[in-house]
N, C-alpha and C positions, 0 to 999 in steps of 0.2 A: 632856167625855164623848166616848167613841168608840163607834161602832156598827159591828159586823161582821156581814156576811151571806155565807154560803157557798152556792155553786152547784156543780152537776156530779155530785153523788152519784147512785147508782143501782145497777142490777144488771148485772154483766158476767161473762162466762165466764172460767174460769181461763186465764191466758195472754193475756188481753185487756188493754185500756188504758182509762183514764179520765183526764180532766183536771178537777181541782177548782179553783175560783176563789173568792177571798175579797175582797169589796169593803169598804173601810173609809171611814167618813165621820165628821164631827165634828171634834174637836180632834186632828188627826192630825199636828201639828207635833212635832218632836223625838222621832221614833220611833227606838227603839234597835234593834228587830228585829221581824220577823214570823215566825210559825212555824205548822206543822201538827202536831197531835197526833192520836192515835187511841185509842179505848178499845173493846176487844172485850168481849163479854158475860162477866161474872164476872172480868174482869182489870183491872189498874191502867191508868190513862191513861199513854201513853208518847209521847215525842217522836218524830216521824217525820223532820222536816226543819226547819231554821231558816235564815233569811237575815237578816244584820245590815245596818245602814244603810250600811256601807262595801262591801257586796256579798259579803262572805264568807259561806260556807254551811257547814252542818253536817248530816250525815245519820246516822240510825241505821244500824248495821251491816247489818241484814237488807235494807235498801232501797237500799244503795249500788250504783250502776251501773244501777239500774232506775227510780228516781224522780229527778225534777229539780224544784227549787224556783226560782222566779223572781219578781221584784218589779218592778212599774212604779211608780217613786217619784213620778211626777207624778200618776197616777190613783189611787195608793194601793191598788193591787190586787196580791195575791200569788196565784200559781198553783202548783199541784202536779201535774206530769205523772207519772202512774203507769203504768208499762209492766210487762208480764209478771206480772200480778197473780196472787196465790195465794189459795186458799180461806181459809187462816188469817189473811189480811189483812182479812177481813170485820170491820168495826168502824164505829163512829160516828167520823167525822173532824171535828176541831174546828180552827178558825182562831184563832190567838192573836196579840196585839199588845202590846208593852210600850213605854212612852214615859216621858219625864221630864216631870213636871207643872210648868208655870209657877207654879202656886199653891203647891204643897207642896214642890217641889224633890225629890220622891221618885219612884221608879219606880212607874208604875201599870200594871196588868195587865188586859187585856180579852179576852173570849172570844166567839166566835160561838155560834150555837144548835146547831151540829153538823149534819152531813149524813151519811146512812147510805150506806155502800158495802158491797154484798154481792157476793161472788165465788163463783160456783157451780163445782162440780167437774165 
């Protein structure tokens, strides 16, 4: 079992910055990747950024150049630095982790509870 807890959500003015953190605990061995997703009201959940165990990163086009994902592999913490935030990026942001299970040999997917980010115009 893996537990994920997000920190850092809140209210920020347009053009401002926030740093989100996700702390993982439990069975955190053999992690494939960690990621941040977001879901705005009435919209589908979408990938924001992902970082793989080899350090490679992937960003959604709208956030490229403004957001940065980073992982501390020892502490099992993943951060999302968000700069130049826009009102349309108001959403619940979710931390995601996937790992290869020792028991099943299959990939397991875990989610945090989500943290609200509100960007005012």
